[in-house]
Structures are given as C-alpha cells and as structure tokens.
mmCIF file of the N, C-alpha and C atoms, coordinates in Angstrom:
data_MODEL
# 
_entry.id   MODEL 
# 
loop_
_atom_site.group_PDB 
_atom_site.id 
_atom_site.type_symbol 
_atom_site.label_atom_id 
_atom_site.label_alt_id 
_atom_site.label_comp_id 
_atom_site.label_asym_id 
_atom_site.label_entity_id 
_atom_site.label_seq_id 
_atom_site.pdbx_PDB_ins_code 
_atom_site.Cartn_x 
_atom_site.Cartn_y 
_atom_site.Cartn_z 
_atom_site.occupancy 
_atom_site.B_iso_or_equiv 
_atom_site.pdbx_formal_charge 
_atom_site.auth_seq_id 
_atom_site.auth_comp_id 
_atom_site.auth_asym_id 
_atom_site.auth_atom_id 
_atom_site.pdbx_PDB_model_num 
ATOM 1   N N  . MET A 1 1  ? -0.601  -35.505 26.873 1.00 0.00 ? 1  MET A N  1 
ATOM 2   C CA . MET A 1 1  ? -1.875  -34.172 26.252 1.00 0.00 ? 1  MET A CA 1 
ATOM 3   C C  . MET A 1 1  ? -1.999  -35.279 24.602 1.00 0.00 ? 1  MET A C  1 
ATOM 4   N N  . LEU A 1 2  ? -3.548  -35.160 24.462 1.00 0.00 ? 2  LEU A N  1 
ATOM 5   C CA . LEU A 1 2  ? -3.776  -35.067 22.858 1.00 0.00 ? 2  LEU A CA 1 
ATOM 6   C C  . LEU A 1 2  ? -4.322  -34.326 22.612 1.00 0.00 ? 2  LEU A C  1 
ATOM 7   N N  . THR A 1 3  ? -4.301  -33.906 21.412 1.00 0.00 ? 3  THR A N  1 
ATOM 8   C CA . THR A 1 3  ? -4.536  -32.714 20.096 1.00 0.00 ? 3  THR A CA 1 
ATOM 9   C C  . THR A 1 3  ? -5.963  -32.893 19.410 1.00 0.00 ? 3  THR A C  1 
ATOM 10  N N  . TYR A 1 4  ? -6.286  -32.040 19.099 1.00 0.00 ? 4  TYR A N  1 
ATOM 11  C CA . TYR A 1 4  ? -7.471  -32.185 17.738 1.00 0.00 ? 4  TYR A CA 1 
ATOM 12  C C  . TYR A 1 4  ? -7.268  -31.052 16.909 1.00 0.00 ? 4  TYR A C  1 
ATOM 13  N N  . ASN A 1 5  ? -6.872  -31.271 15.781 1.00 0.00 ? 5  ASN A N  1 
ATOM 14  C CA . ASN A 1 5  ? -6.646  -30.159 14.826 1.00 0.00 ? 5  ASN A CA 1 
ATOM 15  C C  . ASN A 1 5  ? -7.897  -30.462 13.233 1.00 0.00 ? 5  ASN A C  1 
ATOM 16  N N  . SER A 1 6  ? -8.882  -29.770 13.464 1.00 0.00 ? 6  SER A N  1 
ATOM 17  C CA . SER A 1 6  ? -9.598  -30.229 12.618 1.00 0.00 ? 6  SER A CA 1 
ATOM 18  C C  . SER A 1 6  ? -9.129  -29.515 11.244 1.00 0.00 ? 6  SER A C  1 
ATOM 19  N N  . SER A 1 7  ? -8.521  -28.556 10.983 1.00 0.00 ? 7  SER A N  1 
ATOM 20  C CA . SER A 1 7  ? -7.969  -27.731 9.830  1.00 0.00 ? 7  SER A CA 1 
ATOM 21  C C  . SER A 1 7  ? -7.036  -29.111 9.012  1.00 0.00 ? 7  SER A C  1 
ATOM 22  N N  . LEU A 1 8  ? -6.086  -29.497 10.146 1.00 0.00 ? 8  LEU A N  1 
ATOM 23  C CA . LEU A 1 8  ? -5.076  -30.608 9.515  1.00 0.00 ? 8  LEU A CA 1 
ATOM 24  C C  . LEU A 1 8  ? -6.418  -31.861 8.660  1.00 0.00 ? 8  LEU A C  1 
ATOM 25  N N  . LEU A 1 9  ? -7.270  -32.076 9.525  1.00 0.00 ? 9  LEU A N  1 
ATOM 26  C CA . LEU A 1 9  ? -8.507  -33.047 9.511  1.00 0.00 ? 9  LEU A CA 1 
ATOM 27  C C  . LEU A 1 9  ? -9.151  -32.888 8.013  1.00 0.00 ? 9  LEU A C  1 
ATOM 28  N N  . SER A 1 10 ? -9.440  -31.446 7.772  1.00 0.00 ? 10 SER A N  1 
ATOM 29  C CA . SER A 1 10 ? -9.911  -31.132 6.811  1.00 0.00 ? 10 SER A CA 1 
ATOM 30  C C  . SER A 1 10 ? -9.413  -31.383 5.428  1.00 0.00 ? 10 SER A C  1 
ATOM 31  N N  . GLN A 1 11 ? -7.781  -30.787 5.870  1.00 0.00 ? 11 GLN A N  1 
ATOM 32  C CA . GLN A 1 11 ? -7.132  -31.047 4.594  1.00 0.00 ? 11 GLN A CA 1 
ATOM 33  C C  . GLN A 1 11 ? -6.950  -32.882 4.195  1.00 0.00 ? 11 GLN A C  1 
ATOM 34  N N  . THR A 1 12 ? -6.796  -33.326 5.283  1.00 0.00 ? 12 THR A N  1 
ATOM 35  C CA . THR A 1 12 ? -6.081  -35.118 4.644  1.00 0.00 ? 12 THR A CA 1 
ATOM 36  C C  . THR A 1 12 ? -7.471  -35.761 4.487  1.00 0.00 ? 12 THR A C  1 
ATOM 37  N N  . HIS A 1 13 ? -8.581  -35.322 5.504  1.00 0.00 ? 13 HIS A N  1 
ATOM 38  C CA . HIS A 1 13 ? -9.694  -36.364 5.375  1.00 0.00 ? 13 HIS A CA 1 
ATOM 39  C C  . HIS A 1 13 ? -10.915 -35.256 5.400  1.00 0.00 ? 13 HIS A C  1 
ATOM 40  N N  . PRO A 1 14 ? -10.979 -35.030 4.538  1.00 0.00 ? 14 PRO A N  1 
ATOM 41  C CA . PRO A 1 14 ? -12.313 -33.640 4.613  1.00 0.00 ? 14 PRO A CA 1 
ATOM 42  C C  . PRO A 1 14 ? -14.048 -34.410 4.864  1.00 0.00 ? 14 PRO A C  1 
ATOM 43  N N  . GLU A 1 15 ? -13.655 -35.915 4.526  1.00 0.00 ? 15 GLU A N  1 
ATOM 44  C CA . GLU A 1 15 ? -15.146 -36.955 4.623  1.00 0.00 ? 15 GLU A CA 1 
ATOM 45  C C  . GLU A 1 15 ? -15.282 -37.220 5.904  1.00 0.00 ? 15 GLU A C  1 
ATOM 46  N N  . ARG A 1 16 ? -14.223 -37.448 6.946  1.00 0.00 ? 16 ARG A N  1 
ATOM 47  C CA . ARG A 1 16 ? -14.243 -38.231 8.218  1.00 0.00 ? 16 ARG A CA 1 
ATOM 48  C C  . ARG A 1 16 ? -14.443 -36.276 9.433  1.00 0.00 ? 16 ARG A C  1 
ATOM 49  N N  . LEU A 1 17 ? -14.501 -35.002 8.628  1.00 0.00 ? 17 LEU A N  1 
ATOM 50  C CA . LEU A 1 17 ? -14.266 -33.821 9.557  1.00 0.00 ? 17 LEU A CA 1 
ATOM 51  C C  . LEU A 1 17 ? -15.941 -33.905 10.426 1.00 0.00 ? 17 LEU A C  1 
ATOM 52  N N  . ALA A 1 18 ? -16.890 -33.987 9.622  1.00 0.00 ? 18 ALA A N  1 
ATOM 53  C CA . ALA A 1 18 ? -18.175 -33.776 10.124 1.00 0.00 ? 18 ALA A CA 1 
ATOM 54  C C  . ALA A 1 18 ? -17.898 -34.917 11.815 1.00 0.00 ? 18 ALA A C  1 
ATOM 55  N N  . ASP A 1 19 ? -18.076 -36.277 11.263 1.00 0.00 ? 19 ASP A N  1 
ATOM 56  C CA . ASP A 1 19 ? -18.151 -37.307 12.479 1.00 0.00 ? 19 ASP A CA 1 
ATOM 57  C C  . ASP A 1 19 ? -16.942 -36.542 13.678 1.00 0.00 ? 19 ASP A C  1 
ATOM 58  N N  . SER A 1 20 ? -15.961 -36.630 13.190 1.00 0.00 ? 20 SER A N  1 
ATOM 59  C CA . SER A 1 20 ? -14.828 -36.656 14.422 1.00 0.00 ? 20 SER A CA 1 
ATOM 60  C C  . SER A 1 20 ? -15.125 -35.301 15.056 1.00 0.00 ? 20 SER A C  1 
ATOM 61  N N  . ALA A 1 21 ? -15.580 -34.035 14.769 1.00 0.00 ? 21 ALA A N  1 
ATOM 62  C CA . ALA A 1 21 ? -15.760 -32.985 15.547 1.00 0.00 ? 21 ALA A CA 1 
ATOM 63  C C  . ALA A 1 21 ? -17.367 -33.398 15.782 1.00 0.00 ? 21 ALA A C  1 
ATOM 64  N N  . ARG A 1 22 ? -18.228 -33.748 16.022 1.00 0.00 ? 22 ARG A N  1 
ATOM 65  C CA . ARG A 1 22 ? -19.291 -34.691 16.377 1.00 0.00 ? 22 ARG A CA 1 
ATOM 66  C C  . ARG A 1 22 ? -18.697 -35.616 17.528 1.00 0.00 ? 22 ARG A C  1 
ATOM 67  N N  . ARG A 1 23 ? -17.993 -36.280 17.073 1.00 0.00 ? 23 ARG A N  1 
ATOM 68  C CA . ARG A 1 23 ? -17.603 -37.462 18.735 1.00 0.00 ? 23 ARG A CA 1 
ATOM 69  C C  . ARG A 1 23 ? -16.475 -36.199 19.226 1.00 0.00 ? 23 ARG A C  1 
ATOM 70  N N  . ALA A 1 24 ? -15.741 -35.480 19.597 1.00 0.00 ? 24 ALA A N  1 
ATOM 71  C CA . ALA A 1 24 ? -15.057 -35.010 20.001 1.00 0.00 ? 24 ALA A CA 1 
ATOM 72  C C  . ALA A 1 24 ? -16.003 -33.833 20.990 1.00 0.00 ? 24 ALA A C  1 
ATOM 73  N N  . LEU A 1 25 ? -16.806 -33.138 20.400 1.00 0.00 ? 25 LEU A N  1 
ATOM 74  C CA . LEU A 1 25 ? -18.046 -32.475 21.009 1.00 0.00 ? 25 LEU A CA 1 
ATOM 75  C C  . LEU A 1 25 ? -18.606 -33.572 22.071 1.00 0.00 ? 25 LEU A C  1 
ATOM 76  N N  . GLU A 1 26 ? -19.169 -34.075 21.587 1.00 0.00 ? 26 GLU A N  1 
ATOM 77  C CA . GLU A 1 26 ? -19.558 -35.034 22.594 1.00 0.00 ? 26 GLU A CA 1 
ATOM 78  C C  . GLU A 1 26 ? -18.630 -35.494 24.062 1.00 0.00 ? 26 GLU A C  1 
ATOM 79  N N  . LEU A 1 27 ? -17.125 -35.644 23.788 1.00 0.00 ? 27 LEU A N  1 
ATOM 80  C CA . LEU A 1 27 ? -16.223 -35.996 24.715 1.00 0.00 ? 27 LEU A CA 1 
ATOM 81  C C  . LEU A 1 27 ? -16.392 -35.088 25.693 1.00 0.00 ? 27 LEU A C  1 
ATOM 82  N N  . VAL A 1 28 ? -16.853 -33.604 24.924 1.00 0.00 ? 28 VAL A N  1 
ATOM 83  C CA . VAL A 1 28 ? -16.393 -32.293 25.862 1.00 0.00 ? 28 VAL A CA 1 
ATOM 84  C C  . VAL A 1 28 ? -17.607 -32.147 26.457 1.00 0.00 ? 28 VAL A C  1 
ATOM 85  N N  . ALA A 1 29 ? -19.104 -32.633 25.954 1.00 0.00 ? 29 ALA A N  1 
ATOM 86  C CA . ALA A 1 29 ? -19.854 -32.191 26.476 1.00 0.00 ? 29 ALA A CA 1 
ATOM 87  C C  . ALA A 1 29 ? -20.074 -33.394 27.622 1.00 0.00 ? 29 ALA A C  1 
ATOM 88  N N  . ASP A 1 30 ? -19.568 -34.663 27.647 1.00 0.00 ? 30 ASP A N  1 
ATOM 89  C CA . ASP A 1 30 ? -19.564 -35.614 28.304 1.00 0.00 ? 30 ASP A CA 1 
ATOM 90  C C  . ASP A 1 30 ? -19.081 -35.477 29.431 1.00 0.00 ? 30 ASP A C  1 
ATOM 91  N N  . GLY A 1 31 ? -17.770 -34.208 29.491 1.00 0.00 ? 31 GLY A N  1 
ATOM 92  C CA . GLY A 1 31 ? -16.946 -34.119 31.071 1.00 0.00 ? 31 GLY A CA 1 
ATOM 93  C C  . GLY A 1 31 ? -15.980 -34.922 30.661 1.00 0.00 ? 31 GLY A C  1 
ATOM 94  N N  . LYS A 1 32 ? -15.685 -35.855 29.229 1.00 0.00 ? 32 LYS A N  1 
ATOM 95  C CA . LYS A 1 32 ? -15.101 -37.009 29.265 1.00 0.00 ? 32 LYS A CA 1 
ATOM 96  C C  . LYS A 1 32 ? -13.190 -36.250 28.844 1.00 0.00 ? 32 LYS A C  1 
ATOM 97  N N  . ILE A 1 33 ? -13.849 -35.234 28.297 1.00 0.00 ? 33 ILE A N  1 
ATOM 98  C CA . ILE A 1 33 ? -12.095 -34.464 28.085 1.00 0.00 ? 33 ILE A CA 1 
ATOM 99  C C  . ILE A 1 33 ? -12.133 -33.047 28.578 1.00 0.00 ? 33 ILE A C  1 
ATOM 100 N N  . GLY A 1 34 ? -11.324 -32.089 28.388 1.00 0.00 ? 34 GLY A N  1 
ATOM 101 C CA . GLY A 1 34 ? -11.453 -30.926 28.798 1.00 0.00 ? 34 GLY A CA 1 
ATOM 102 C C  . GLY A 1 34 ? -10.830 -29.899 26.940 1.00 0.00 ? 34 GLY A C  1 
ATOM 103 N N  . ILE A 1 35 ? -10.745 -29.053 27.519 1.00 0.00 ? 35 ILE A N  1 
ATOM 104 C CA . ILE A 1 35 ? -10.162 -27.654 26.575 1.00 0.00 ? 35 ILE A CA 1 
ATOM 105 C C  . ILE A 1 35 ? -9.202  -26.809 27.139 1.00 0.00 ? 35 ILE A C  1 
ATOM 106 N N  . ASP A 1 36 ? -7.835  -27.254 26.846 1.00 0.00 ? 36 ASP A N  1 
ATOM 107 C CA . ASP A 1 36 ? -6.953  -25.979 27.589 1.00 0.00 ? 36 ASP A CA 1 
ATOM 108 C C  . ASP A 1 36 ? -7.446  -24.599 26.872 1.00 0.00 ? 36 ASP A C  1 
ATOM 109 N N  . ILE A 1 37 ? -7.772  -23.686 27.535 1.00 0.00 ? 37 ILE A N  1 
ATOM 110 C CA . ILE A 1 37 ? -7.808  -22.313 27.371 1.00 0.00 ? 37 ILE A CA 1 
ATOM 111 C C  . ILE A 1 37 ? -6.634  -21.751 27.648 1.00 0.00 ? 37 ILE A C  1 
ATOM 112 N N  . ALA A 1 38 ? -5.780  -21.200 26.785 1.00 0.00 ? 38 ALA A N  1 
ATOM 113 C CA . ALA A 1 38 ? -4.486  -20.472 27.279 1.00 0.00 ? 38 ALA A CA 1 
ATOM 114 C C  . ALA A 1 38 ? -4.902  -18.984 26.986 1.00 0.00 ? 38 ALA A C  1 
ATOM 115 N N  . ALA A 1 39 ? -5.806  -18.437 26.608 1.00 0.00 ? 39 ALA A N  1 
ATOM 116 C CA . ALA A 1 39 ? -6.304  -16.885 26.647 1.00 0.00 ? 39 ALA A CA 1 
ATOM 117 C C  . ALA A 1 39 ? -7.517  -16.664 26.587 1.00 0.00 ? 39 ALA A C  1 
ATOM 118 N N  . GLU A 1 40 ? -7.386  -16.007 27.392 1.00 0.00 ? 40 GLU A N  1 
ATOM 119 C CA . GLU A 1 40 ? -9.502  -15.323 27.451 1.00 0.00 ? 40 GLU A CA 1 
ATOM 120 C C  . GLU A 1 40 ? -8.822  -13.837 27.329 1.00 0.00 ? 40 GLU A C  1 
ATOM 121 N N  . HIS A 1 41 ? -9.839  -13.444 26.448 1.00 0.00 ? 41 HIS A N  1 
ATOM 122 C CA . HIS A 1 41 ? -10.148 -12.162 25.380 1.00 0.00 ? 41 HIS A CA 1 
ATOM 123 C C  . HIS A 1 41 ? -11.615 -11.470 25.811 1.00 0.00 ? 41 HIS A C  1 
ATOM 124 N N  . GLU A 1 42 ? -11.553 -9.867  25.667 1.00 0.00 ? 42 GLU A N  1 
ATOM 125 C CA . GLU A 1 42 ? -12.835 -9.428  25.881 1.00 0.00 ? 42 GLU A CA 1 
ATOM 126 C C  . GLU A 1 42 ? -13.302 -9.083  24.519 1.00 0.00 ? 42 GLU A C  1 
ATOM 127 N N  . PRO A 1 43 ? -14.670 -8.166  24.067 1.00 0.00 ? 43 PRO A N  1 
ATOM 128 C CA . PRO A 1 43 ? -14.868 -8.319  22.878 1.00 0.00 ? 43 PRO A CA 1 
ATOM 129 C C  . PRO A 1 43 ? -13.749 -6.755  22.643 1.00 0.00 ? 43 PRO A C  1 
ATOM 130 N N  . ALA A 1 44 ? -13.603 -6.005  23.713 1.00 0.00 ? 44 ALA A N  1 
ATOM 131 C CA . ALA A 1 44 ? -12.582 -5.274  22.882 1.00 0.00 ? 44 ALA A CA 1 
ATOM 132 C C  . ALA A 1 44 ? -11.186 -5.169  22.408 1.00 0.00 ? 44 ALA A C  1 
ATOM 133 N N  . ASP A 1 45 ? -10.843 -6.436  22.770 1.00 0.00 ? 45 ASP A N  1 
ATOM 134 C CA . ASP A 1 45 ? -9.592  -6.906  22.408 1.00 0.00 ? 45 ASP A CA 1 
ATOM 135 C C  . ASP A 1 45 ? -9.255  -7.883  21.262 1.00 0.00 ? 45 ASP A C  1 
ATOM 136 N N  . VAL A 1 46 ? -10.332 -8.151  20.371 1.00 0.00 ? 46 VAL A N  1 
ATOM 137 C CA . VAL A 1 46 ? -10.579 -9.007  19.194 1.00 0.00 ? 46 VAL A CA 1 
ATOM 138 C C  . VAL A 1 46 ? -9.139  -8.647  18.139 1.00 0.00 ? 46 VAL A C  1 
ATOM 139 N N  . GLU A 1 47 ? -8.767  -7.457  17.919 1.00 0.00 ? 47 GLU A N  1 
ATOM 140 C CA . GLU A 1 47 ? -8.170  -7.170  17.014 1.00 0.00 ? 47 GLU A CA 1 
ATOM 141 C C  . GLU A 1 47 ? -6.766  -7.978  17.620 1.00 0.00 ? 47 GLU A C  1 
ATOM 142 N N  . SER A 1 48 ? -6.202  -7.570  18.841 1.00 0.00 ? 48 SER A N  1 
ATOM 143 C CA . SER A 1 48 ? -5.078  -7.735  19.258 1.00 0.00 ? 48 SER A CA 1 
ATOM 144 C C  . SER A 1 48 ? -4.775  -9.480  19.477 1.00 0.00 ? 48 SER A C  1 
ATOM 145 N N  . ALA A 1 49 ? -6.414  -9.773  19.935 1.00 0.00 ? 49 ALA A N  1 
ATOM 146 C CA . ALA A 1 49 ? -6.152  -11.684 19.552 1.00 0.00 ? 49 ALA A CA 1 
ATOM 147 C C  . ALA A 1 49 ? -5.725  -11.814 18.656 1.00 0.00 ? 49 ALA A C  1 
ATOM 148 N N  . ILE A 1 50 ? -6.942  -11.488 17.274 1.00 0.00 ? 50 ILE A N  1 
ATOM 149 C CA . ILE A 1 50 ? -6.258  -12.033 16.315 1.00 0.00 ? 50 ILE A CA 1 
ATOM 150 C C  . ILE A 1 50 ? -4.613  -11.769 15.496 1.00 0.00 ? 50 ILE A C  1 
ATOM 151 N N  . ALA A 1 51 ? -4.551  -10.749 15.921 1.00 0.00 ? 51 ALA A N  1 
ATOM 152 C CA . ALA A 1 51 ? -3.105  -10.480 15.807 1.00 0.00 ? 51 ALA A CA 1 
ATOM 153 C C  . ALA A 1 51 ? -1.934  -11.618 16.093 1.00 0.00 ? 51 ALA A C  1 
ATOM 154 N N  . ASP A 1 52 ? -2.368  -11.553 17.864 1.00 0.00 ? 52 ASP A N  1 
ATOM 155 C CA . ASP A 1 52 ? -1.304  -12.858 18.254 1.00 0.00 ? 52 ASP A CA 1 
ATOM 156 C C  . ASP A 1 52 ? -1.675  -14.624 17.862 1.00 0.00 ? 52 ASP A C  1 
ATOM 157 N N  . LEU A 1 53 ? -2.732  -14.557 17.538 1.00 0.00 ? 53 LEU A N  1 
ATOM 158 C CA . LEU A 1 53 ? -2.754  -15.745 16.927 1.00 0.00 ? 53 LEU A CA 1 
ATOM 159 C C  . LEU A 1 53 ? -2.232  -15.711 15.420 1.00 0.00 ? 53 LEU A C  1 
ATOM 160 N N  . ALA A 1 54 ? -2.508  -14.600 14.643 1.00 0.00 ? 54 ALA A N  1 
ATOM 161 C CA . ALA A 1 54 ? -1.349  -14.863 13.142 1.00 0.00 ? 54 ALA A CA 1 
ATOM 162 C C  . ALA A 1 54 ? -0.129  -14.758 13.589 1.00 0.00 ? 54 ALA A C  1 
ATOM 163 N N  . GLY A 1 55 ? 0.344   -14.262 14.583 1.00 0.00 ? 55 GLY A N  1 
ATOM 164 C CA . GLY A 1 55 ? 1.731   -14.170 14.901 1.00 0.00 ? 55 GLY A CA 1 
ATOM 165 C C  . GLY A 1 55 ? 2.126   -15.366 15.244 1.00 0.00 ? 55 GLY A C  1 
ATOM 166 N N  . GLY A 1 56 ? 1.243   -16.159 16.022 1.00 0.00 ? 56 GLY A N  1 
ATOM 167 C CA . GLY A 1 56 ? 1.993   -17.278 16.940 1.00 0.00 ? 56 GLY A CA 1 
ATOM 168 C C  . GLY A 1 56 ? 2.378   -16.857 18.201 1.00 0.00 ? 56 GLY A C  1 
ATOM 169 N N  . ALA A 1 57 ? 1.767   -16.335 18.494 1.00 0.00 ? 57 ALA A N  1 
ATOM 170 C CA . ALA A 1 57 ? 2.255   -15.862 20.089 1.00 0.00 ? 57 ALA A CA 1 
ATOM 171 C C  . ALA A 1 57 ? 1.170   -16.558 21.093 1.00 0.00 ? 57 ALA A C  1 
ATOM 172 N N  . THR A 1 58 ? 0.179   -17.015 20.598 1.00 0.00 ? 58 THR A N  1 
ATOM 173 C CA . THR A 1 58 ? -0.312  -17.716 21.520 1.00 0.00 ? 58 THR A CA 1 
ATOM 174 C C  . THR A 1 58 ? -0.547  -19.476 21.122 1.00 0.00 ? 58 THR A C  1 
ATOM 175 N N  . ARG A 1 59 ? -0.653  -20.595 21.982 1.00 0.00 ? 59 ARG A N  1 
ATOM 176 C CA . ARG A 1 59 ? -0.877  -21.499 22.096 1.00 0.00 ? 59 ARG A CA 1 
ATOM 177 C C  . ARG A 1 59 ? -1.896  -22.252 22.638 1.00 0.00 ? 59 ARG A C  1 
ATOM 178 N N  . GLY A 1 60 ? -2.499  -23.172 22.161 1.00 0.00 ? 60 GLY A N  1 
ATOM 179 C CA . GLY A 1 60 ? -4.059  -23.883 23.131 1.00 0.00 ? 60 GLY A CA 1 
ATOM 180 C C  . GLY A 1 60 ? -5.128  -22.859 22.129 1.00 0.00 ? 60 GLY A C  1 
ATOM 181 N N  . LYS A 1 61 ? -6.108  -23.208 22.601 1.00 0.00 ? 61 LYS A N  1 
ATOM 182 C CA . LYS A 1 61 ? -7.398  -22.348 22.292 1.00 0.00 ? 61 LYS A CA 1 
ATOM 183 C C  . LYS A 1 61 ? -7.356  -20.978 22.917 1.00 0.00 ? 61 LYS A C  1 
ATOM 184 N N  . SER A 1 62 ? -7.638  -19.845 22.183 1.00 0.00 ? 62 SER A N  1 
ATOM 185 C CA . SER A 1 62 ? -8.086  -18.465 22.653 1.00 0.00 ? 62 SER A CA 1 
ATOM 186 C C  . SER A 1 62 ? -9.369  -18.284 22.286 1.00 0.00 ? 62 SER A C  1 
ATOM 187 N N  . ILE A 1 63 ? -10.047 -17.830 23.701 1.00 0.00 ? 63 ILE A N  1 
ATOM 188 C CA . ILE A 1 63 ? -11.954 -17.790 23.066 1.00 0.00 ? 63 ILE A CA 1 
ATOM 189 C C  . ILE A 1 63 ? -11.705 -16.107 23.264 1.00 0.00 ? 63 ILE A C  1 
ATOM 190 N N  . VAL A 1 64 ? -13.198 -15.493 22.990 1.00 0.00 ? 64 VAL A N  1 
ATOM 191 C CA . VAL A 1 64 ? -13.646 -14.276 23.756 1.00 0.00 ? 64 VAL A CA 1 
ATOM 192 C C  . VAL A 1 64 ? -14.562 -14.427 24.205 1.00 0.00 ? 64 VAL A C  1 
ATOM 193 N N  . ARG A 1 65 ? -14.952 -13.465 25.553 1.00 0.00 ? 65 ARG A N  1 
ATOM 194 C CA . ARG A 1 65 ? -16.168 -14.010 26.506 1.00 0.00 ? 65 ARG A CA 1 
ATOM 195 C C  . ARG A 1 65 ? -16.763 -12.755 26.149 1.00 0.00 ? 65 ARG A C  1 
ATOM 196 N N  . ILE A 1 66 ? -17.608 -13.393 25.836 1.00 0.00 ? 66 ILE A N  1 
ATOM 197 C CA . ILE A 1 66 ? -18.797 -12.382 25.605 1.00 0.00 ? 66 ILE A CA 1 
ATOM 198 C C  . ILE A 1 66 ? -20.195 -12.755 27.021 1.00 0.00 ? 66 ILE A C  1 
ATOM 199 N N  . GLY A 1 67 ? -20.249 -11.337 27.320 1.00 0.00 ? 67 GLY A N  1 
ATOM 200 C CA . GLY A 1 67 ? -21.294 -10.928 28.244 1.00 0.00 ? 67 GLY A CA 1 
ATOM 201 C C  . GLY A 1 67 ? -20.927 -10.952 29.780 1.00 0.00 ? 67 GLY A C  1 
# 
C-alpha cells in the first residue's frame, strides 16, 4: 500500500506540492492507481462526517456524494 499526504508535503516541501498533486491525479485518471474510499456520506450528514474526521474515527478518504 502506498499513501499520499499532501498536507505533509505542503509542510516539508511546499515547492513540490503542485507538481506532485498533478502527477498523482494523472495516475488516478489513467487508472494506474486507485483511491481507497473508507466512508461515504450524504450532504445531510456533513456535520457528522467532519466530526468523525476531526476525532480520528475514519481512516482513508471520506467523500460526500452529491446528486
């Protein structure tokens, strides 16, 4: 498993963040890597989703499904 942490990169090497994010998104778009979605929320549940993230209750990516 490989992780990508843009927050850490922005703190340690901010000059590399834009290029790194572009390359990561290209890999996702090309289907070469996937994103592990750990939690999906409806718009009505945004407050509880944010509370879960702030409290460390979720691992991986959390998304809000719209539409």
